[in-house]
Every structure is written in C-alpha cells, then in structure tokens.
N, C-alpha and C positions, 0 to 999 in steps of 0.2 A: 432774773432777779431772785428767783427761788433759791438758786445755789448760793448767792451772796447772803441772803437771809439765813440760810442754814449755817454758813460759816460764822456769821455774827452770833447766831444762837449758840453755836458750839463754844465760842469765845466767852460768852456770858457777860455779866455785869450790867449795872443799871444803865450805863451810857448806851449800850446796844440793845436794850430791851424793847425799844420802840422803833417802828418801821421808818418814821420820818428822820430819826437820827441815823439809821442805817443808810437811808438814801443820801443824807447829807455827807456822811463819811465817804461813801463811794464817789460822790460828786467831787469831793475834795481830793481824793486819790487820783482822779482823772484831771482835774483842773490844775493841780500843783505842778505836775510835769509839763503841762501845757504852758503855764506861766514861766516855769524855769527855762524852757527852751527858747520861748519868744524873748525872754528877758535878755539873754545873751546877745541876740540879734539887735534888740532895741538899744542896749547900752553901747555895743560896738558901733552901730550905725548912727549913734548920737541922735536918737529919735525919742528921747524920754518925754519931752513936752508934747510930742505929736500923739502919743498914745492917750494922754490926758485930753487933748483936744477931740480925739475920736469919741471919747466917752460923752463929751458935751454934745456932739452931733447925734450920737445915739439917743440921748435924752430928748433932743428935738424931734427925732423920728418917732419916739414913743408918744410924745405930745400930739403929733400929727395923727398917729394911729388912733389915739383916744378920741380926738376931734372928729375923725371919720367914722367912729363907732366900730372899729375893728375888734374882733374877738381876741386876736393875738397881735397887739400893737408892736410886739418885739420884731415881727417881720418887717414892719415899716422902719424900725430902728436899724436893722441890719442893712436894708436897702439904702437908706439915707447915709449911713456911715460909709458904705462902700462908694457911693457917689462922692461923698466928701473927700475920701482918700484919693480917688481918681482926679478930682478937681484940684486938690492940693498938689499932686504930682505935676499936673498940667501947668498950673500957675508958677510953681517953683522952677520948672524947666524953661520958662519964658520970662523970668524976672531976675533982675540983678539984686533984688532984696535978699537979705540973709534968711535962712530957713526958719529961725526962731521968730523973726518979724512976721513972716507969712503965717506961721502957726498961730501967733497971737491974733492976727486978723481973723482967721477962720474960727479960732476958739471963742473969741469974744462975740463974734456974730452968731455962732451956734447957741451960746448960752442965752443971749438976748432974745433970739428967735424962739427958743424953747420955752423960756419964761413967759414971753408974750402970748404964745399959743396956749400954754397951760392955764393962764389966768384970763383968757379972753372971755368977755361977757360976764365977768365977775366970778368965774369958776374958782373953786378952792384948790389950792396947791397941795393940800394934805394927801390926796390919793397918789401923789407922785413920790411921797417920802420913801417908799420901799426901794425905789430905784436909786435914791441918794445914799441910803444906809445899807441896803441889801438884806436879804433874808434867805440864807442857804437852807434853812429848814423847810422852805416851801418847794424845793426842787422835786420834780416828779420823775418816775422811772423813764417816761418818754423823753424828758429833757436830758436825763443822764445818758440815754442812748445817743442823743444828738451830740452831746459833749464828747462821747467816745469816738464818734465818726469824725468830729472836728480834730480830735487828738491824732487820729490815724492820718488824716489829711495833712496836718501840720508836720508830723514826723516825715512823711513822704516829701513834702516841700522842703523841709530842712535838709534832708539827705541830698536833694537835687541842687538847691541854690545856696546853701550855707557858705561854701567856700567862695563862690562868686560874690556873695553879699559882703563877706568879711573883706575881701580884696577891694571891692568897690568902696567900702567905708574907709579903708586905710589909704588906698591910692587909686582914685577913679581913672586916671590916665593909664596906669599900668593895666588895670582891669580891661579897659577898652582895647588896649593894644594886644591883649591876649584873646580877643574875640568874645568877651563877655558883654552881653547886651545889658549894660548897667541900668538904663532907664526902665527897661522891661522888668528886670530883676527887682528893682526898688518898688515899682508899681505893684507887682504881684505881692510883695511882702507887706506893703502898706494896706492893701485890701485884706490880706490875711489878718493883720492886727485889728482892722476895723471889725471884722466878723467876730473874732474872739472877744474883744472888749465889749461889744454890744451884747453878745450872748451871755457873758458872765456878769454884766452890770446889775441885773436884778437880784443876783445871789450874793455878789461881793459888795456892791455899793459903789456908786459913781465917785463918792468922796475919797475912797481909798484904793480904787482899782489900779491907779497908776503906781502906787507903792508896790503892789504885787508884781508889776511888770518891770520895775526898775531895781528894787532892793536885792532880789536873789542874785542877779549878775553883778551888781555893784559890790556885794559882799564877797562873792566868789572871786572877783578880780583882786581882792586884797591878798588872797593866799594861793591862788592858782599859779603854777609854774609853767604851764603850757595850755594849749587850746583844749586838749582833752579834759584836763582837770577843771578848766574854766567852765565847761558845759556840765561836767559831772557835779561839781560843788553847787552850781546854780540849781540844778534839778533836785539834788538831795536836800539842799537848804530849803527850797520852796516846799518840798514834801514834808520835811520834819516840822517846819514852822506852821504849815497849814493844818496838820493833824493836831499839833499841840494847841494851836489857836482855837480849833473847833471844840476840843475837849474842855479847854479853859472857859470858853464862852458858854458852854452848856452848864458848867457848875457855877459860874459867876453870874449868869443871866444877862449877858451883854452881847453886843454885836460881834458876830463871828469874823466878819471882814475886817473890822477895826482891830480885833485881837490878833488876827493873823499878821496884819501889817505891823503891829507892835513887836511881835516875835521876830519878824524879819528885820526890824530896826535893831533889835538886840543882837541878832545874828551878824548884822553889818558892824556893830560896835565891837563885838568880840573878835571878828576877823581883822578889823582894823588894828586892834591891839596886837594881834599875832603878827600882823604885817610890820608894825614898828619893832617888834622883838626880833624878827628875822633880818631887818635891815641894820 
C-alpha cells in the first residue's frame, strides 16, 4: 500500500490527500474490471436477475452472522450465497420451471428470511443500512488485498471457462456435443458470482450492485462488433464510470455506488444512440 500511497501523493490534489480516498480509489480500480468481466458472462448467460437474487441471499447471511455474534458476518454471507447458488443450480436442473421463476422463488425467500432475522426480537434494521446503500470509503487495505485475489481468480476462471460458458448460453446441446460439462461450468460460474456479489455488497450496496453487473456488458453490446470488443468495452466502461462515479460522489457528498450506477446508465444510453446511428 505504501507504493500506492506514494503514487497518489505524487499525483496530488484534494481528492487523493486522504488515505481513505486512496483506499477507495484502489478498490474501485480492482472492482471495476471484476464487474466488467463478470458482466459479459452474466448478460450472455441471461443471468441478470440471478445476480440480484444472490445479493439478497448475501444479506440474509449477514443477518445470520450478526445474530450469531460473528465479528465478520461477511463470511456468513459468502457461505450462504455459495450454498444458495449451488441449491439454485440443483433445483433448476431438476425442474421444468423457467429459470426466472426459480430465481423469483429463491430471491423472495431470501429477502423475507433476511428481514425476519434482522428484525427478530424487535431489533432495529438501521445497522444493516450500510449493506443496502454501501460505503466504499470504509474499505480497508486487507479487504483490498482480498479483492485483488478474487480478481486474479476470476481472470483465471474466465480464461478457462469463458468459451464454454458462452457456447453453453448460446447452444447448450452443441456445447454438450463438444464435450463441455455444461452443468459443472454453470455451477462454477454461479458460485463465482455469489462470492463477488457478497464481498462487494458492503461497499457498493445491495440496492445497486445488480446495475454494476448488468449495465457494463449491456452497454458494450450496443457497439461491440465482435467478442473481443464486447469484453473490452465492458471492462473499460465499468472502469471509466466507476472512477468518475467515485470522484463525483466525493464532491457531491452522495453514495458512490449509486453514482457509479448512474454513470453506467448514461454509458448505456450513449452507446444505444450510437447503435441506432450505426444501423
């Protein structure tokens, strides 16, 4: 971190004069590519609502962790979200119901259970507000290190399964005929989403985290002409909007997560206009 602080000090400016802002900027620089990469897989795999449902299960895990008196309830959230993802894959593979129906069942159950546990015995819901809105300024160097490890793991996973995942999303039968273990590939990916969503929830906010996982790829799809551009524009768009959102939130005194989501919405609107121009 000392090297990063030295770089920020060399750049100068009020925005980078405080360590908590330096931490927040570094966290954003790590999280943005993470969201950009996962976004392409989520949009291609038509799992937009699933990432939102995972956030709800993560909140339930946090509520359980707080109820158990855990020092780090986030670990409960990660564990429950992973179990939630595995259970979802199990039910979907053995049900004739559509994926969005099963997601709705899991999501509504997770929300109800989380609120039930959080308000049990008349407890106040106020202490859980940070998970709904997010607070990127509270990120610590240790958590940034954890995010960096997750980013490396996701990059490795993306390099290994991205082609198989895309083919599975486009044509499951063809993927199976080519020897791709479609069920295992989707299960590994869903667990990956669960971990990322849960870890980022306290910094980005449950209310807007799904926007960060959908909008980068949705915007990229408007202007990309091939798969390489699709991934590149998603990562660059997430990175640019995230940095702009953090800086704007600092000067406006508002939620960084919500501001980033709004920048991504503008990014989608602009690319949509270019798409119409090109057609």
